[in-house]
ZAPALUM-947812 format. One line per field, with one value per atom (N, C-alpha, C, O): y, x, z negated. Coordinates in nm, 2 decimals, decimal comma, padded with zeros to 4 digits. Layout:
# ZAPALUM-947812
yy: [Y | ...]
xx: [X | ...]
zz: [Z | ...]
# end
This chain:
# ZAPALUM-947812
yy: [11,93 | 11,82 | 11,77 | 11,78 | 11,71 | 11,67 | 11,53 | 11,47 | 11,48 | 11,34 | 11,33 | 11,23 | 11,44 | 11,43 | 11,42 | 11,38 | 11,46 | 11,46 | 11,32 | 11,30 | 11,23 | 11,10 | 11,01 | 11,00 | 10,93 | 10,83 | 10,70 | 10,70 | 10,60 | 10,47 | 10,41 | 10,37 | 10,41 | 10,35 | 10,43 | 10,37 | 10,56 | 10,65 | 10,63 | 10,63 | 10,62 | 10,61 | 10,48 | 10,47 | 10,37 | 10,24 | 10,24 | 10,19 | 10,31 | 10,32 | 10,40 | 10,36 | 10,51 | 10,58 | 10,50 | 10,50 | 10,42 | 10,34 | 10,22 | 10,17 | 10,18 | 10,07 | 10,13 | 10,06 | 10,25 | 10,32 | 10,34 | 10,32 | 10,39 | 10,41 | 10,28 | 10,28 | 10,17 | 10,04 | 10,00 | 09,94 | 10,02 | 09,98 | 10,06 | 10,00 | 10,18 | 10,26 | 10,21 | 10,21 | 10,17 | 10,11 | 09,98 | 09,96 | 09,91 | 09,79 | 09,81 | 09,71 | 09,93 | 09,96 | 09,90 | 09,86 | 09,91 | 09,86 | 09,71 | 09,66 | 09,65 | 09,51 | 09,48 | 09,36 | 09,58 | 09,56 | 09,67 | 09,78 | 09,65 | 09,75 | 09,78 | 09,69 | 09,90 | 09,93 | 09,97 | 10,00 | 09,96 | 09,99 | 10,13 | 10,15 | 10,22 | 10,36 | 10,37 | 10,45 | 10,29 | 10,29 | 10,23 | 10,28 | 10,12 | 10,06 | 10,15 | 10,16 | 10,23 | 10,33 | 10,44 | 10,49 | 10,48 | 10,58 | 10,53 | 10,61 | 10,41 | 10,35 | 10,35 | 10,38 | 10,30 | 10,29 | 10,43 | 10,45 | 10,53 | 10,67 | 10,71 | 10,78 | 10,68 | 10,71 | 10,64 | 10,69 | 10,51 | 10,44 | 10,51 | 10,52 | 10,55 | 10,63 | 10,76 | 10,80 | 10,83 | 10,96 | 10,95 | 11,04 | 10,84 | 10,82 | 10,75 | 10,74 | 10,71 | 10,65 | 10,53 | 10,52 | 10,44 | 10,32 | 10,23 | 10,22 | 10,15 | 10,06 | 09,93 | 09,92 | 09,83 | 09,71 | 09,63 | 09,58 | 09,62 | 09,55 | 09,62 | 09,56 | 09,75 | 09,83 | 09,82 | 09,81 | 09,82 | 09,81 | 09,67 | 09,66 | 09,57 | 09,43 | 09,43 | 09,37 | 09,50 | 09,50 | 09,57 | 09,52 | 09,68 | 09,75 | 09,66 | 09,66 | 09,59 | 09,50 | 09,39 | 09,35 | 09,35 | 09,25 | 09,30 | 09,24 | 09,43 | 09,50 | 09,52 | 09,52 | 09,53 | 09,54 | 09,41 | 09,41 | 09,30 | 09,17 | 09,12 | 09,05 | 09,15 | 09,11 | 09,23 | 09,28 | 09,28 | 09,40 | 09,39 | 09,28 | 09,49 | 09,49 | 09,45 | 09,49 | 09,37 | 09,33 | 09,46 | 09,55 | 09,46 | 09,58 | 09,62 | 09,73 | 09,52 | 09,55 | 09,60 | 09,64 | 09,60 | 09,66 | 09,80 | 09,87 | 09,85 | 09,99 | 10,07 | 10,08 | 10,11 | 10,18 | 10,33 | 10,37 | 10,41 | 10,56 | 10,62 | 10,72 | 10,55 | 10,60 | 10,60 | 10,67 | 10,52 | 10,51 | 10,62 | 10,64 | 10,70 | 10,81 | 10,92 | 10,98 | 10,96 | 11,07 | 11,20 | 11,23 | 11,27 | 11,40 | 11,49 | 11,55 | 11,50 | 11,60 | 11,55 | 11,63 | 11,43 | 11,37 | 11,34 | 11,30 | 11,37 | 11,34 | 11,40 | 11,34 | 11,53 | 11,60 | 11,53 | 11,51 | 11,48 | 11,42 | 11,28 | 11,25 | 11,21 | 11,08 | 11,10 | 11,02 | 11,20 | 11,23 | 11,27 | 11,22 | 11,36 | 11,40 | 11,28 | 11,27 | 11,20 | 11,08 | 10,98 | 10,92 | 10,96 | 10,87 | 10,93 | 10,85 | 11,06 | 11,13 | 11,11 | 11,08 | 11,13 | 11,11 | 10,96 | 10,94 | 10,87 | 10,73 | 10,69 | 10,63 | 10,74 | 10,69 | 10,76 | 10,71 | 10,87 | 10,93 | 10,89 | 10,93 | 10,80 | 10,77 | 10,69 | 10,71 | 10,61 | 10,54 | 10,61 | 10,56 | 10,73 | 10,81 | 10,77 | 10,82 | 10,68 | 10,63 | 10,61 | 10,52 | 10,70 | 10,69 | 10,61 | 10,65 | 10,49 | 10,40 | 10,44 | 10,52 | 10,39 | 10,43 | 10,38 | 10,44 | 10,26 | 10,21 | 10,30 | 10,33 | 10,34 | 10,43 | 10,56 | 10,61 | 10,62 | 10,74 | 10,72 | 10,81 | 10,61 | 10,59 | 10,57 | 10,62 | 10,50 | 10,48 | 10,61 | 10,64 | 10,70 | 10,83 | 10,91 | 10,98 | 10,91 | 10,99 | 10,94 | 11,01 | 10,80 | 10,75 | 10,79 | 10,83 | 10,78 | 10,83 | 10,97 | 11,01 | 11,05 | 11,20 | 11,22 | 11,30 | 11,15 | 11,17 | 11,12 | 11,18 | 11,01 | 10,96 | 11,05 | 11,05 | 11,12 | 11,20 | 11,34 | 11,42 | 11,38 | 11,52 | 11,54 | 11,65]
xx: [10,82 | 10,85 | 10,72 | 10,61 | 10,72 | 10,61 | 10,56 | 10,48 | 10,61 | 10,57 | 10,42 | 10,36 | 10,36 | 10,21 | 10,13 | 10,01 | 10,19 | 10,11 | 10,12 | 10,06 | 10,20 | 10,22 | 10,11 | 10,06 | 10,07 | 09,97 | 10,04 | 10,16 | 09,96 | 10,02 | 10,12 | 10,23 | 10,10 | 10,19 | 10,32 | 10,43 | 10,31 | 10,43 | 10,51 | 10,63 | 10,44 | 10,52 | 10,59 | 10,71 | 10,53 | 10,60 | 10,72 | 10,82 | 10,70 | 10,80 | 10,92 | 11,03 | 10,89 | 10,99 | 11,07 | 11,20 | 11,01 | 11,08 | 11,15 | 11,25 | 11,10 | 11,17 | 11,31 | 11,41 | 11,31 | 11,43 | 11,52 | 11,64 | 11,47 | 11,55 | 11,61 | 11,73 | 11,54 | 11,59 | 11,70 | 11,80 | 11,68 | 11,78 | 11,91 | 12,02 | 11,90 | 12,02 | 12,09 | 12,21 | 12,01 | 12,07 | 12,15 | 12,25 | 12,11 | 12,18 | 12,29 | 12,36 | 12,32 | 12,42 | 12,55 | 12,63 | 12,59 | 12,72 | 12,71 | 12,80 | 12,60 | 12,57 | 12,55 | 12,56 | 12,53 | 12,50 | 12,41 | 12,42 | 12,33 | 12,25 | 12,30 | 12,29 | 12,35 | 12,39 | 12,27 | 12,16 | 12,29 | 12,18 | 12,12 | 12,00 | 12,21 | 12,17 | 12,09 | 11,99 | 12,12 | 12,04 | 11,90 | 11,80 | 11,90 | 11,77 | 11,69 | 11,57 | 11,75 | 11,68 | 11,62 | 11,51 | 11,70 | 11,65 | 11,52 | 11,43 | 11,52 | 11,41 | 11,29 | 11,18 | 11,31 | 11,20 | 11,14 | 11,02 | 11,23 | 11,18 | 11,09 | 10,99 | 11,13 | 11,05 | 10,92 | 10,82 | 10,92 | 10,79 | 10,70 | 10,58 | 10,75 | 10,66 | 10,62 | 10,50 | 10,71 | 10,67 | 10,57 | 10,48 | 10,58 | 10,48 | 10,35 | 10,26 | 10,35 | 10,23 | 10,18 | 10,07 | 10,28 | 10,25 | 10,16 | 10,17 | 10,07 | 09,99 | 10,07 | 10,19 | 10,01 | 10,08 | 10,14 | 10,25 | 10,06 | 10,10 | 10,22 | 10,31 | 10,21 | 10,31 | 10,44 | 10,55 | 10,43 | 10,54 | 10,61 | 10,73 | 10,53 | 10,58 | 10,66 | 10,77 | 10,61 | 10,68 | 10,82 | 10,92 | 10,82 | 10,95 | 11,04 | 11,16 | 10,99 | 11,08 | 11,14 | 11,25 | 11,06 | 11,11 | 11,23 | 11,33 | 11,22 | 11,32 | 11,45 | 11,56 | 11,43 | 11,54 | 11,62 | 11,73 | 11,54 | 11,60 | 11,66 | 11,76 | 11,60 | 11,64 | 11,62 | 11,50 | 11,72 | 11,70 | 11,60 | 11,58 | 11,53 | 11,45 | 11,53 | 11,65 | 11,47 | 11,55 | 11,57 | 11,49 | 11,68 | 11,72 | 11,60 | 11,58 | 11,54 | 11,43 | 11,30 | 11,21 | 11,30 | 11,19 | 11,21 | 11,12 | 11,33 | 11,37 | 11,40 | 11,52 | 11,29 | 11,30 | 11,28 | 11,17 | 11,39 | 11,37 | 11,26 | 11,21 | 11,23 | 11,12 | 10,99 | 10,89 | 10,97 | 10,85 | 10,83 | 10,72 | 10,93 | 10,92 | 10,85 | 10,89 | 10,74 | 10,66 | 10,75 | 10,82 | 10,74 | 10,82 | 10,81 | 10,91 | 10,69 | 10,67 | 10,74 | 10,75 | 10,78 | 10,84 | 10,99 | 11,06 | 11,05 | 11,19 | 11,28 | 11,38 | 11,26 | 11,35 | 11,35 | 11,45 | 11,23 | 11,22 | 11,29 | 11,36 | 11,27 | 11,34 | 11,49 | 11,56 | 11,54 | 11,69 | 11,73 | 11,84 | 11,66 | 11,70 | 11,70 | 11,80 | 11,61 | 11,60 | 11,71 | 11,76 | 11,74 | 11,85 | 11,98 | 12,06 | 12,00 | 12,12 | 12,13 | 12,24 | 12,02 | 12,02 | 12,05 | 12,12 | 11,99 | 12,02 | 12,16 | 12,22 | 12,23 | 12,37 | 12,46 | 12,57 | 12,41 | 12,49 | 12,45 | 12,52 | 12,35 | 12,30 | 12,39 | 12,39 | 12,48 | 12,58 | 12,71 | 12,80 | 12,72 | 12,84 | 12,95 | 13,06 | 12,93 | 13,03 | 12,97 | 12,89 | 13,01 | 12,95 | 13,05 | 13,16 | 13,00 | 13,09 | 13,09 | 13,01 | 13,19 | 13,19 | 13,07 | 13,02 | 13,02 | 12,90 | 12,78 | 12,70 | 12,77 | 12,66 | 12,67 | 12,57 | 12,79 | 12,81 | 12,77 | 12,71 | 12,82 | 12,79 | 12,64 | 12,58 | 12,57 | 12,43 | 12,35 | 12,26 | 12,39 | 12,33 | 12,35 | 12,26 | 12,47 | 12,50 | 12,42 | 12,37 | 12,41 | 12,33 | 12,18 | 12,12 | 12,13 | 11,99 | 11,97 | 11,87 | 12,07 | 12,06 | 12,06 | 11,98 | 12,14 | 12,15 | 12,02 | 11,98 | 11,97 | 11,84 | 11,72 | 11,63 | 11,72 | 11,61 | 11,62 | 11,52 | 11,73 | 11,75 | 11,71 | 11,71]
zz: [-11,82 | -11,73 | -11,67 | -11,73 | -11,55 | -11,48 | -11,52 | -11,45 | -11,63 | -11,67 | -11,69 | -11,66 | -11,74 | -11,77 | -11,65 | -11,65 | -11,53 | -11,41 | -11,34 | -11,23 | -11,39 | -11,33 | -11,36 | -11,48 | -11,26 | -11,29 | -11,34 | -11,34 | -11,37 | -11,42 | -11,33 | -11,37 | -11,20 | -11,10 | -11,10 | -11,09 | -11,10 | -11,10 | -11,22 | -11,22 | -11,34 | -11,47 | -11,47 | -11,51 | -11,42 | -11,41 | -11,31 | -11,34 | -11,20 | -11,10 | -11,16 | -11,14 | -11,23 | -11,30 | -11,39 | -11,39 | -11,48 | -11,57 | -11,51 | -11,56 | -11,39 | -11,32 | -11,27 | -11,28 | -11,22 | -11,18 | -11,30 | -11,29 | -11,41 | -11,53 | -11,57 | -11,60 | -11,57 | -11,61 | -11,51 | -11,55 | -11,39 | -11,29 | -11,31 | -11,29 | -11,35 | -11,38 | -11,50 | -11,51 | -11,60 | -11,72 | -11,69 | -11,76 | -11,59 | -11,55 | -11,45 | -11,42 | -11,41 | -11,30 | -11,34 | -11,25 | -11,47 | -11,51 | -11,56 | -11,63 | -11,53 | -11,56 | -11,71 | -11,75 | -11,79 | -11,93 | -11,98 | -11,92 | -12,08 | -12,14 | -12,28 | -12,37 | -12,31 | -12,44 | -12,53 | -12,48 | -12,66 | -12,75 | -12,73 | -12,73 | -12,70 | -12,67 | -12,55 | -12,54 | -12,45 | -12,33 | -12,35 | -12,31 | -12,43 | -12,47 | -12,55 | -12,53 | -12,64 | -12,72 | -12,63 | -12,65 | -12,53 | -12,44 | -12,37 | -12,35 | -12,32 | -12,25 | -12,35 | -12,31 | -12,47 | -12,57 | -12,60 | -12,61 | -12,60 | -12,62 | -12,50 | -12,52 | -12,38 | -12,26 | -12,27 | -12,23 | -12,31 | -12,32 | -12,41 | -12,38 | -12,53 | -12,62 | -12,56 | -12,57 | -12,50 | -12,44 | -12,33 | -12,32 | -12,25 | -12,15 | -12,19 | -12,11 | -12,32 | -12,38 | -12,30 | -12,26 | -12,27 | -12,20 | -12,28 | -12,40 | -12,21 | -12,28 | -12,30 | -12,26 | -12,37 | -12,41 | -12,28 | -12,29 | -12,18 | -12,06 | -11,99 | -11,94 | -11,98 | -11,92 | -12,00 | -11,95 | -12,13 | -12,22 | -12,21 | -12,20 | -12,20 | -12,17 | -12,04 | -12,04 | -11,94 | -11,81 | -11,83 | -11,77 | -11,90 | -11,92 | -12,00 | -11,97 | -12,10 | -12,18 | -12,09 | -12,11 | -11,99 | -11,90 | -11,82 | -11,79 | -11,77 | -11,70 | -11,78 | -11,73 | -11,91 | -12,00 | -12,02 | -12,06 | -12,00 | -12,02 | -11,88 | -11,88 | -11,77 | -11,64 | -11,55 | -11,54 | -11,48 | -11,40 | -11,29 | -11,24 | -11,25 | -11,13 | -11,01 | -11,00 | -10,92 | -10,80 | -10,71 | -10,72 | -10,64 | -10,56 | -10,46 | -10,44 | -10,41 | -10,31 | -10,38 | -10,31 | -10,51 | -10,58 | -10,62 | -10,67 | -10,60 | -10,64 | -10,51 | -10,47 | -10,44 | -10,32 | -10,34 | -10,37 | -10,32 | -10,34 | -10,25 | -10,28 | -10,14 | -10,05 | -10,12 | -10,08 | -10,22 | -10,30 | -10,40 | -10,45 | -10,42 | -10,52 | -10,46 | -10,36 | -10,52 | -10,47 | -10,46 | -10,56 | -10,36 | -10,34 | -10,46 | -10,50 | -10,51 | -10,62 | -10,75 | -10,85 | -10,76 | -10,88 | -10,86 | -10,96 | -10,75 | -10,72 | -10,82 | -10,87 | -10,86 | -10,95 | -11,09 | -11,15 | -11,13 | -11,26 | -11,26 | -11,35 | -11,15 | -11,14 | -11,15 | -11,21 | -11,07 | -11,08 | -11,22 | -11,26 | -11,28 | -11,42 | -11,51 | -11,59 | -11,51 | -11,60 | -11,57 | -11,66 | -11,44 | -11,40 | -11,45 | -11,50 | -11,44 | -11,50 | -11,65 | -11,70 | -11,72 | -11,86 | -11,90 | -12,00 | -11,82 | -11,85 | -11,84 | -11,93 | -11,73 | -11,72 | -11,82 | -11,85 | -11,88 | -11,99 | -12,13 | -12,22 | -12,14 | -12,27 | -12,35 | -12,48 | -12,30 | -12,38 | -12,39 | -12,45 | -12,34 | -12,35 | -12,26 | -12,27 | -12,17 | -12,08 | -11,94 | -11,92 | -11,85 | -11,71 | -11,63 | -11,60 | -11,59 | -11,51 | -11,36 | -11,32 | -11,29 | -11,15 | -11,07 | -10,99 | -11,11 | -11,05 | -11,08 | -10,99 | -11,20 | -11,23 | -11,16 | -11,10 | -11,15 | -11,07 | -10,93 | -10,87 | -10,87 | -10,73 | -10,70 | -10,60 | -10,79 | -10,78 | -10,78 | -10,71 | -10,88 | -10,89 | -10,76 | -10,71 | -10,71 | -10,59 | -10,47 | -10,39 | -10,46 | -10,36 | -10,37 | -10,27 | -10,49 | -10,51 | -10,48 | -10,41 | -10,52 | -10,49 | -10,34 | -10,29 | -10,26 | -10,12 | -10,05 | -09,95 | -10,10 | -10,04 | -10,07 | -09,99 | -10,18 | -10,21 | -10,16 | -10,18 | -10,11 | -10,06 | -09,92 | -09,86]
# end
């Protein structure tokens, strides 16, 4: 996976998108929270970055902060894969989650 090639800004952007997908059905399940925590460890975020992610788990990123045009072309596949994994993390894919993923896919293609 291209995670190792991402810089700090790209890693935080990725987790912002992941957290926004976790909030798509207006609640965060424990399994979704665990998925995010696993990503934080995998990306080796520092304390400040981790605090930011925790804030997104408490209050979703604003819609205007989650702009697919900001996703670097070379990382689009990774963003889509992790968004897909996030919506399936709780074992229940809501209509809102499915629609958000379809929208992201269309915007990134």
